TIGUTI-55724 format. One record per residue (C-alpha): residue in three letters; x, y, z. Coordinates in steps of 0.05 Angstrom, whole numbers, padded with zeros to 5 digits, always signed. Layout:
BEGIN
ALAXYZ
...
//
This chain:
BEGIN
UNK-00087+00278+00256
UNK-00093+00249+00187
UNK-00163+00253+00157
UNK-00178+00204+00098
UNK-00231+00230+00052
UNK-00265+00203-00010
UNK-00265+00248-00072
UNK-00328+00271-00105
UNK-00361+00254-00170
UNK-00376+00327-00176
UNK-00315+00368-00197
UNK-00296+00436-00220
UNK-00316+00450-00293
UNK-00243+00465-00315
UNK-00175+00478-00286
UNK-00131+00538-00295
UNK-00059+00554-00307
UNK-00003+00502-00317
UNK-00017+00427-00326
UNK-00007+00376-00271
UNK+00066+00364-00249
UNK+00067+00292-00222
UNK+00134+00305-00191
UNK+00107+00361-00150
UNK+00049+00325-00119
UNK+00052+00303-00047
UNK+00071+00231-00027
UNK+00124+00223-00082
UNK+00124+00148-00069
UNK+00060+00147-00109
UNK+00089+00183-00171
UNK+00103+00120-00212
UNK+00034+00093-00199
UNK+00004+00160-00218
UNK+00040+00163-00283
UNK+00019+00090-00300
UNK-00054+00104-00285
UNK-00055+00172-00321
UNK-00022+00140-00382
UNK-00071+00083-00383
UNK-00131+00128-00375
UNK-00108+00176-00430
UNK-00096+00120-00478
UNK-00164+00089-00463
UNK-00199+00156-00475
UNK-00163+00173-00538
UNK-00186+00109-00568
UNK-00256+00080-00577
UNK-00304+00129-00544
UNK-00358+00075-00531
UNK-00308+00029-00498
UNK-00280+00085-00454
UNK-00349+00103-00433
UNK-00366+00031-00415
UNK-00301+00022-00376
UNK-00312+00086-00337
UNK-00385+00074-00325
UNK-00408+00136-00360
UNK-00480+00150-00382
UNK-00493+00183-00448
UNK-00499+00250-00415
UNK-00429+00244-00388
UNK-00393+00226-00453
UNK-00358+00291-00455
UNK-00316+00266-00395
UNK-00281+00218-00443
UNK-00255+00277-00485
UNK-00235+00315-00420
UNK-00195+00254-00397
UNK-00162+00246-00463
UNK-00134+00317-00453
UNK-00110+00311-00382
UNK-00035+00318-00395
UNK-00045+00388-00422
UNK-00105+00409-00381
UNK-00100+00467-00331
UNK-00095+00445-00258
UNK-00126+00471-00194
UNK-00112+00456-00120
UNK-00149+00390-00104
UNK-00191+00427-00052
UNK-00222+00467-00107
UNK-00228+00410-00155
UNK-00276+00368-00112
UNK-00345+00399-00107
UNK-00391+00345-00080
UNK-00435+00346-00015
UNK-00380+00328+00032
UNK-00334+00385+00004
UNK-00392+00433+00001
UNK-00403+00423+00076
UNK-00329+00423+00093
UNK-00326+00493+00059
UNK-00250+00497+00050
UNK-00256+00567+00018
UNK-00289+00596+00078
UNK-00242+00569+00131
UNK-00198+00621+00165
UNK-00123+00620+00151
UNK-00104+00576+00213
UNK-00160+00525+00199
UNK-00140+00524+00125
UNK-00069+00511+00144
UNK-00090+00453+00189
UNK-00131+00426+00131
UNK-00072+00427+00084
UNK-00032+00387+00134
UNK-00084+00337+00154
UNK-00132+00323+00097
UNK-00116+00267+00047
UNK-00165+00257-00010
UNK-00164+00187-00044
UNK-00171+00183-00119
UNK-00175+00128-00171
UNK-00128+00168-00215
UNK-00079+00200-00165
UNK-00079+00149-00109
UNK-00084+00202-00055
UNK-00070+00277-00054
UNK-00068+00336-00005
UNK-00116+00392-00017
UNK-00061+00436-00041
UNK-00036+00390-00095
UNK-00053+00417-00164
UNK-00092+00368-00208
UNK-00138+00376-00268
UNK-00212+00357-00263
UNK-00221+00284-00286
UNK-00267+00225-00286
UNK-00241+00159-00261
UNK-00270+00126-00198
UNK-00234+00076-00154
UNK-00280+00021-00179
UNK-00256+00027-00251
UNK-00217-00031-00283
UNK-00166+00001-00331
UNK-00138-00039-00388
UNK-00069-00065-00369
UNK-00077-00046-00295
UNK-00142-00078-00271
UNK-00183-00055-00214
UNK-00155+00010-00184
UNK-00169-00006-00111
UNK-00123-00067-00109
UNK-00073-00031-00158
UNK-00062+00025-00110
UNK-00060-00019-00047
UNK+00014-00039-00054
UNK+00040+00031-00065
UNK-00002+00062-00010
UNK+00017+00008+00039
UNK+00088+00028+00032
UNK+00076+00104+00033
UNK+00020+00121+00079
UNK+00044+00090+00145
UNK+00100+00141+00141
UNK+00052+00200+00145
UNK+00002+00167+00190
UNK+00039+00183+00257
UNK-00021+00201+00300
UNK-00097+00194+00298
UNK-00124+00170+00232
UNK-00196+00192+00219
UNK-00222+00148+00162
UNK-00284+00177+00128
UNK-00276+00141+00061
UNK-00329+00100+00028
UNK-00318+00027+00017
UNK-00292+00034-00053
UNK-00238+00083-00032
UNK-00221+00046+00032
UNK-00200-00011-00013
UNK-00140+00030-00035
UNK-00108+00030+00033
UNK-00126-00011+00096
UNK-00090+00014+00159
UNK-00056-00046+00193
UNK-00021-00064+00256
UNK-00009-00007+00305
UNK-00036+00044+00255
UNK-00103+00011+00254
UNK-00107+00014+00329
UNK-00100+00092+00321
UNK-00153+00093+00266
UNK-00227+00111+00274
UNK-00281+00101+00222
UNK-00347+00139+00228
UNK-00417+00118+00211
UNK-00473+00169+00213
UNK-00541+00142+00239
UNK-00607+00179+00235
UNK-00648+00166+00299
UNK-00724+00181+00297
UNK-00788+00158+00332
UNK-00831+00113+00292
UNK-00896+00091+00325
UNK-00870+00109+00392
UNK-00807+00070+00384
UNK-00737+00099+00369
UNK-00708+00071+00306
UNK-00642+00084+00272
UNK-00619+00081+00199
UNK-00557+00091+00160
UNK-00560+00153+00118
UNK-00525+00163+00050
UNK-00529+00234+00022
UNK-00533+00265+00093
UNK-00476+00219+00115
UNK-00430+00259+00067
UNK-00460+00325+00094
UNK-00449+00307+00166
UNK-00379+00284+00154
UNK-00361+00350+00119
UNK-00388+00390+00178
UNK-00353+00345+00226
UNK-00285+00355+00194
UNK-00298+00431+00187
UNK-00315+00435+00261
UNK-00251+00400+00281
UNK-00208+00443+00239
UNK-00242+00508+00261
UNK-00236+00487+00335
UNK-00162+00470+00326
UNK-00176+00403+00356
UNK-00115+00356+00358
UNK-00140+00290+00387
UNK-00081+00240+00394
UNK-00123+00179+00388
UNK-00196+00154+00376
UNK-00213+00162+00451
UNK-00193+00234+00448
UNK-00232+00243+00382
UNK-00294+00219+00417
UNK-00287+00271+00472
UNK-00268+00326+00421
UNK-00332+00311+00380
UNK-00375+00310+00442
UNK-00345+00377+00461
UNK-00367+00405+00394
UNK-00439+00382+00403
UNK-00437+00315+00367
UNK-00470+00253+00398
UNK-00421+00199+00388
UNK-00423+00125+00409
UNK-00365+00076+00407
UNK-00389+00012+00370
UNK-00322-00023+00369
UNK-00256-00007+00403
UNK-00193-00020+00362
UNK-00155-00082+00380
UNK-00111-00132+00344
UNK-00101-00090+00283
UNK-00173-00067+00277
UNK-00196+00006+00275
UNK-00246+00037+00325
UNK-00316+00043+00298
UNK-00353+00107+00318
UNK-00427+00124+00308
UNK-00449+00194+00299
UNK-00523+00197+00317
UNK-00567+00252+00289
UNK-00641+00266+00299
UNK-00645+00313+00240
UNK-00615+00304+00170
UNK-00600+00366+00129
//
């Protein structure tokens, strides 16, 4: 099982130890792209601060991120699983997994990134600020930029079920195609509640991330190894989730699953 995750805007305050070694990161086919994006980001942030903040979409309160990006080549690095600290990762709770579940996480989780393309949770990277929606000078929009490299690299590691939990911006960096798409399942979280005696459903945002984090944690803890989307539906049902299939994969399209919740927390 390969689980595709978005990163989080929230990140660790600082890294520790030696700087990032691009050659030591997983998926070496992305190394050249990582080096190009890192160089472009650092050059941008070592220049005009106002321009850098505008390109990166930073508010005045986040201007310090420009200086942090400028120092990335020498910044201390942490395992990616410790760098990301947002809602999804808080609910995934990597630090509190037992040894067996954490080993499964190291082998199955892939976090997409505007700067790194995609990394495993054990890859050591420094905290940074660069979303997939950024258009870097000389490179353009990072989603399309990464698509060519990931299209050549990721099918080689996507040899079973692909559980795609990415947001739209990060999904743009790699779109599973052909037979890989048929083994891919995307997940939408719906909140069901009664309004005036009528059941209504709505898509949730913040709690979407929380539910997805818990869902991945439960799969890892249970040692579930679904071979395809159909088995994933059964595995999630066995873990207490209410799952509905809204579209079955066919003709190069992924399965679409709805996880229905009646409480959001």
